[in-house]
FIKOLZA-1660 file (N, C-alpha, C; in steps of 0.1 Angstrom, whole numbers, plus 5000, padded with zeros to 4 digits):
% residues 126
   i   px   py   pz ch aa at
   1 1028 0354 0206  A  X  N
   1 1044 0359 0218  A  X CA
   1 1035 0362 0228  A  X  C
   2 1050 0358 0240  A  X  N
   2 1052 0357 0251  A  X CA
   2 1056 0371 0258  A  X  C
   3 1046 0382 0264  A  X  N
   3 1058 0394 0270  A  X CA
   3 1064 0396 0281  A  X  C
   4 1076 0401 0280  A  X  N
   4 1089 0394 0292  A  X CA
   4 1083 0394 0305  A  X  C
   5 1067 0399 0308  A  X  N
   5 1064 0397 0316  A  X CA
   5 1061 0385 0325  A  X  C
   6 1055 0379 0309  A  X  N
   6 1049 0361 0312  A  X CA
   6 1060 0354 0311  A  X  C
   7 1075 0357 0306  A  X  N
   7 1083 0351 0306  A  X CA
   7 1086 0341 0315  A  X  C
   8 1083 0346 0329  A  X  N
   8 1087 0340 0343  A  X CA
   8 1071 0335 0351  A  X  C
   9 1081 0323 0356  A  X  N
   9 1069 0316 0361  A  X CA
   9 1070 0309 0375  A  X  C
  10 1063 0309 0385  A  X  N
  10 1064 0301 0397  A  X CA
  10 1058 0288 0397  A  X  C
  11 1063 0281 0405  A  X  N
  11 1060 0265 0407  A  X CA
  11 1059 0261 0418  A  X  C
  12 1049 0265 0424  A  X  N
  12 1046 0255 0439  A  X CA
  12 1048 0242 0439  A  X  C
  13 1060 0236 0446  A  X  N
  13 1060 0224 0445  A  X CA
  13 1056 0215 0462  A  X  C
  14 1050 0201 0458  A  X  N
  14 1046 0199 0474  A  X CA
  14 1044 0186 0473  A  X  C
  15 1040 0182 0479  A  X  N
  15 1048 0165 0484  A  X CA
  15 1033 0154 0471  A  X  C
  16 1023 0160 0475  A  X  N
  16 1008 0151 0469  A  X CA
  16 1000 0146 0479  A  X  C
  17 0990 0145 0477  A  X  N
  17 0981 0131 0485  A  X CA
  17 0970 0126 0477  A  X  C
  18 0964 0111 0479  A  X  N
  18 0956 0104 0470  A  X CA
  18 0944 0111 0476  A  X  C
  19 0943 0120 0488  A  X  N
  19 0928 0131 0493  A  X CA
  19 0932 0141 0481  A  X  C
  20 0923 0140 0477  A  X  N
  20 0918 0154 0466  A  X CA
  20 0919 0171 0474  A  X  C
  21 0913 0168 0489  A  X  N
  21 0907 0183 0499  A  X CA
  21 0924 0183 0501  A  X  C
  22 0934 0178 0502  A  X  N
  22 0949 0182 0503  A  X CA
  22 0954 0192 0497  A  X  C
  23 0950 0191 0484  A  X  N
  23 0953 0205 0477  A  X CA
  23 0948 0218 0480  A  X  C
  24 0933 0218 0484  A  X  N
  24 0935 0229 0486  A  X CA
  24 0945 0242 0494  A  X  C
  25 0952 0243 0503  A  X  N
  25 0957 0252 0508  A  X CA
  25 0967 0252 0498  A  X  C
  26 0976 0244 0488  A  X  N
  26 0987 0246 0481  A  X CA
  26 0977 0255 0464  A  X  C
  27 0965 0252 0459  A  X  N
  27 0959 0260 0451  A  X CA
  27 0954 0271 0453  A  X  C
  28 0955 0274 0470  A  X  N
  28 0948 0290 0474  A  X CA
  28 0959 0299 0477  A  X  C
  29 0968 0291 0478  A  X  N
  29 0982 0299 0475  A  X CA
  29 0986 0300 0461  A  X  C
  30 0980 0296 0454  A  X  N
  30 0986 0298 0439  A  X CA
  30 0971 0308 0432  A  X  C
  31 0962 0307 0438  A  X  N
  31 0952 0318 0434  A  X CA
  31 0954 0330 0443  A  X  C
  32 0959 0332 0455  A  X  N
  32 0965 0345 0454  A  X CA
  32 0973 0352 0452  A  X  C
  33 0984 0347 0450  A  X  N
  33 0995 0351 0440  A  X CA
  33 0990 0357 0425  A  X  C
  34 0984 0347 0419  A  X  N
  34 0979 0355 0407  A  X CA
  34 0968 0366 0406  A  X  C
  35 0963 0368 0421  A  X  N
  35 0959 0383 0424  A  X CA
  35 0965 0391 0426  A  X  C
  36 0974 0388 0431  A  X  N
  36 0981 0399 0433  A  X CA
  36 0997 0402 0425  A  X  C
  37 1001 0393 0413  A  X  N
  37 1009 0397 0406  A  X CA
  37 1002 0390 0393  A  X  C
  38 0991 0391 0388  A  X  N
  38 0989 0381 0373  A  X CA
  38 0996 0381 0361  A  X  C
  39 1007 0387 0362  A  X  N
  39 1014 0391 0355  A  X CA
  39 1026 0378 0354  A  X  C
  40 1021 0372 0365  A  X  N
  40 1033 0360 0369  A  X CA
  40 1023 0349 0367  A  X  C
  41 1032 0341 0358  A  X  N
  41 1028 0326 0355  A  X CA
  41 1028 0319 0370  A  X  C
  42 1017 0309 0377  A  X  N
  42 1017 0307 0387  A  X CA
  42 1012 0292 0384  A  X  C
  43 1021 0276 0391  A  X  N
  43 1011 0265 0386  A  X CA
  43 1019 0255 0399  A  X  C
  44 1010 0246 0402  A  X  N
  44 1014 0241 0411  A  X CA
  44 1017 0228 0405  A  X  C
  45 1027 0216 0412  A  X  N
  45 1031 0205 0406  A  X CA
  45 1036 0199 0415  A  X  C
  46 1035 0181 0421  A  X  N
  46 1035 0178 0434  A  X CA
  46 1043 0163 0425  A  X  C
  47 1051 0161 0441  A  X  N
  47 1061 0151 0439  A  X CA
  47 1055 0137 0438  A  X  C
  48 1047 0135 0443  A  X  N
  48 1040 0119 0444  A  X CA
  48 1020 0124 0442  A  X  C
  49 1020 0110 0442  A  X  N
  49 1002 0110 0445  A  X CA
  49 0994 0117 0439  A  X  C
  50 1000 0130 0435  A  X  N
  50 0990 0136 0429  A  X CA
  50 0998 0142 0418  A  X  C
  51 0988 0149 0405  A  X  N
  51 0993 0157 0393  A  X CA
  51 0987 0171 0393  A  X  C
  52 0996 0177 0388  A  X  N
  52 1006 0175 0377  A  X CA
  52 1019 0174 0388  A  X  C
  53 1033 0163 0382  A  X  N
  53 1042 0163 0386  A  X CA
  53 1052 0175 0377  A  X  C
  54 1060 0175 0388  A  X  N
  54 1068 0185 0381  A  X CA
  54 1076 0185 0367  A  X  C
  55 1080 0175 0365  A  X  N
  55 1086 0176 0347  A  X CA
  55 1073 0178 0343  A  X  C
  56 1060 0175 0341  A  X  N
  56 1047 0178 0333  A  X CA
  56 1046 0192 0331  A  X  C
  57 1050 0197 0344  A  X  N
  57 1043 0209 0346  A  X CA
  57 1057 0220 0341  A  X  C
  58 1066 0216 0343  A  X  N
  58 1080 0226 0334  A  X CA
  58 1078 0224 0316  A  X  C
  59 1079 0210 0315  A  X  N
  59 1074 0212 0301  A  X CA
  59 1067 0220 0295  A  X  C
  60 1052 0218 0303  A  X  N
  60 1042 0230 0296  A  X CA
  60 1048 0245 0300  A  X  C
  61 1055 0250 0308  A  X  N
  61 1054 0261 0310  A  X CA
  61 1066 0265 0297  A  X  C
  62 1077 0256 0295  A  X  N
  62 1085 0259 0285  A  X CA
  62 1078 0257 0273  A  X  C
  63 1075 0248 0271  A  X  N
  63 1063 0252 0258  A  X CA
  63 1055 0262 0249  A  X  C
  64 1053 0273 0265  A  X  N
  64 1045 0285 0261  A  X CA
  64 1055 0293 0265  A  X  C
  65 1068 0291 0260  A  X  N
  65 1075 0302 0261  A  X CA
  65 1083 0308 0278  A  X  C
  66 1081 0298 0287  A  X  N
  66 1085 0305 0298  A  X CA
  66 1099 0302 0305  A  X  C
  67 1104 0315 0301  A  X  N
  67 1120 0314 0302  A  X CA
  67 1129 0312 0320  A  X  C
  68 1122 0317 0324  A  X  N
  68 1127 0315 0344  A  X CA
  68 1116 0308 0348  A  X  C
  69 1120 0303 0358  A  X  N
  69 1114 0291 0367  A  X CA
  69 1116 0292 0382  A  X  C
  70 1111 0301 0386  A  X  N
  70 1111 0298 0405  A  X CA
  70 1105 0289 0405  A  X  C
  71 1110 0278 0417  A  X  N
  71 1104 0267 0419  A  X CA
  71 1103 0268 0438  A  X  C
  72 1092 0268 0444  A  X  N
  72 1093 0273 0455  A  X CA
  72 1084 0260 0461  A  X  C
  73 1093 0250 0476  A  X  N
  73 1090 0237 0477  A  X CA
  73 1082 0242 0491  A  X  C
  74 1067 0238 0489  A  X  N
  74 1056 0243 0501  A  X CA
  74 1058 0230 0510  A  X  C
  75 1073 0231 0515  A  X  N
  75 1072 0216 0531  A  X CA
  75 1078 0230 0546  A  X  C
  76 1068 0223 0551  A  X  N
  76 1071 0230 0561  A  X CA
  76 1084 0226 0569  A  X  C
  77 1086 0209 0570  A  X  N
  77 1096 0201 0570  A  X CA
  77 1108 0203 0564  A  X  C
  78 1123 0202 0568  A  X  N
  78 1131 0196 0551  A  X CA
  78 1138 0183 0557  A  X  C
  79 1128 0175 0551  A  X  N
  79 1132 0162 0552  A  X CA
  79 1141 0160 0538  A  X  C
  80 1140 0144 0534  A  X  N
  80 1149 0140 0523  A  X CA
  80 1145 0146 0505  A  X  C
  81 1134 0149 0507  A  X  N
  81 1124 0151 0499  A  X CA
  81 1127 0167 0491  A  X  C
  82 1132 0172 0501  A  X  N
  82 1132 0191 0500  A  X CA
  82 1152 0189 0496  A  X  C
  83 1157 0181 0509  A  X  N
  83 1171 0181 0506  A  X CA
  83 1178 0173 0493  A  X  C
  84 1172 0164 0491  A  X  N
  84 1181 0154 0482  A  X CA
  84 1171 0155 0467  A  X  C
  85 1160 0146 0470  A  X  N
  85 1149 0145 0458  A  X CA
  85 1144 0156 0450  A  X  C
  86 1144 0167 0456  A  X  N
  86 1137 0181 0442  A  X CA
  86 1150 0188 0438  A  X  C
  87 1165 0188 0445  A  X  N
  87 1175 0197 0440  A  X CA
  87 1179 0188 0427  A  X  C
  88 1181 0168 0427  A  X  N
  88 1184 0162 0418  A  X CA
  88 1172 0162 0408  A  X  C
  89 1161 0161 0408  A  X  N
  89 1154 0165 0398  A  X CA
  89 1151 0182 0389  A  X  C
  90 1161 0187 0399  A  X  N
  90 1157 0201 0393  A  X CA
  90 1171 0201 0383  A  X  C
  91 1182 0197 0388  A  X  N
  91 1196 0191 0381  A  X CA
  91 1191 0182 0367  A  X  C
  92 1182 0176 0366  A  X  N
  92 1179 0171 0356  A  X CA
  92 1168 0179 0348  A  X  C
  93 1161 0186 0348  A  X  N
  93 1156 0196 0342  A  X CA
  93 1163 0207 0339  A  X  C
  94 1173 0213 0347  A  X  N
  94 1183 0219 0336  A  X CA
  94 1190 0214 0327  A  X  C
  95 1192 0204 0327  A  X  N
  95 1196 0195 0315  A  X CA
  95 1185 0196 0304  A  X  C
  96 1177 0192 0308  A  X  N
  96 1167 0191 0295  A  X CA
  96 1163 0201 0287  A  X  C
  97 1165 0213 0299  A  X  N
  97 1160 0225 0295  A  X CA
  97 1167 0234 0296  A  X  C
  98 1181 0234 0285  A  X  N
  98 1193 0243 0286  A  X CA
  98 1191 0260 0290  A  X  C
  99 1174 0262 0279  A  X  N
  99 1173 0275 0277  A  X CA
  99 1162 0283 0286  A  X  C
 100 1159 0277 0298  A  X  N
 100 1151 0273 0314  A  X CA
 100 1161 0281 0321  A  X  C
 101 1160 0293 0326  A  X  N
 101 1164 0299 0339  A  X CA
 101 1156 0294 0355  A  X  C
 102 1165 0283 0362  A  X  N
 102 1157 0278 0372  A  X CA
 102 1161 0284 0379  A  X  C
 103 1151 0284 0396  A  X  N
 103 1154 0290 0409  A  X CA
 103 1150 0284 0417  A  X  C
 104 1158 0274 0425  A  X  N
 104 1150 0268 0435  A  X CA
 104 1155 0275 0447  A  X  C
 105 1145 0280 0451  A  X  N
 105 1140 0285 0468  A  X CA
 105 1141 0277 0481  A  X  C
 106 1145 0279 0488  A  X  N
 106 1144 0274 0502  A  X CA
 106 1127 0270 0507  A  X  C
 107 1126 0256 0509  A  X  N
 107 1111 0251 0523  A  X CA
 107 1107 0267 0526  A  X  C
 108 1094 0269 0519  A  X  N
 108 1089 0279 0529  A  X CA
 108 1086 0276 0546  A  X  C
 109 1090 0261 0552  A  X  N
 109 1089 0264 0561  A  X CA
 109 1101 0265 0571  A  X  C
 110 1108 0274 0561  A  X  N
 110 1124 0277 0567  A  X CA
 110 1121 0294 0573  A  X  C
 111 1113 0296 0559  A  X  N
 111 1112 0318 0559  A  X CA
 111 1108 0317 0571  A  X  C
 112 1113 0331 0577  A  X  N
 112 1108 0331 0591  A  X CA
 112 1096 0342 0587  A  X  C
 113 1091 0349 0577  A  X  N
 113 1076 0354 0576  A  X CA
 113 1063 0341 0583  A  X  C
 114 1071 0330 0575  A  X  N
 114 1058 0319 0579  A  X CA
 114 1063 0314 0595  A  X  C
 115 1074 0313 0591  A  X  N
 115 1074 0307 0614  A  X CA
 115 1065 0318 0621  A  X  C
 116 1073 0330 0618  A  X  N
 116 1063 0341 0624  A  X CA
 116 1048 0342 0627  A  X  C
 117 1042 0339 0614  A  X  N
 117 1026 0337 0611  A  X CA
 117 1022 0321 0619  A  X  C
 118 1029 0313 0617  A  X  N
 118 1026 0303 0624  A  X CA
 118 1024 0304 0640  A  X  C
 119 1036 0312 0648  A  X  N
 119 1034 0312 0662  A  X CA
 119 1026 0320 0666  A  X  C
 120 1024 0331 0655  A  X  N
 120 1009 0343 0659  A  X CA
 120 0995 0335 0658  A  X  C
 121 0996 0325 0652  A  X  N
 121 0981 0321 0649  A  X CA
 121 0985 0308 0659  A  X  C
 122 0991 0302 0664  A  X  N
 122 0990 0291 0673  A  X CA
 122 0988 0299 0688  A  X  C
 123 0993 0308 0687  A  X  N
 123 0991 0316 0702  A  X CA
 123 0975 0326 0701  A  X  C
 124 0974 0327 0692  A  X  N
 124 0958 0332 0694  A  X CA
 124 0946 0330 0697  A  X  C
 125 0944 0334 0708  A  X  N
 125 0931 0329 0713  A  X CA
 125 0916 0333 0702  A  X  C
 126 0907 0321 0705  A  X  N
 126 0894 0326 0698  A  X CA
 126 0886 0334 0701  A  X  C
% end
């Protein structure tokens, strides 16, 4: 049986790429999250060109008793995928998994902390 702390999960949702090296930053964030909060299940999922996709990831988590899933879009810009495709996909998942609570966060590129960090990196002298 899964403990109440482990019934929560975070999915880092990214676009995907045919290039396997493209995944490294997303997976590094997932690894860091696991180090910071080992009681939270963390998974990566991709829209296209990479696996696993979001429905497969949600299915696996639901099978393991996860009752609450936060989806974090790992997009810097908010294009059609973040504005339209992802919300539609989450609605479909809510219908398919009525006993799972879903929270769709805004894209990381809209978070003030990330904007400040990117500005500081761009201004940094080597």
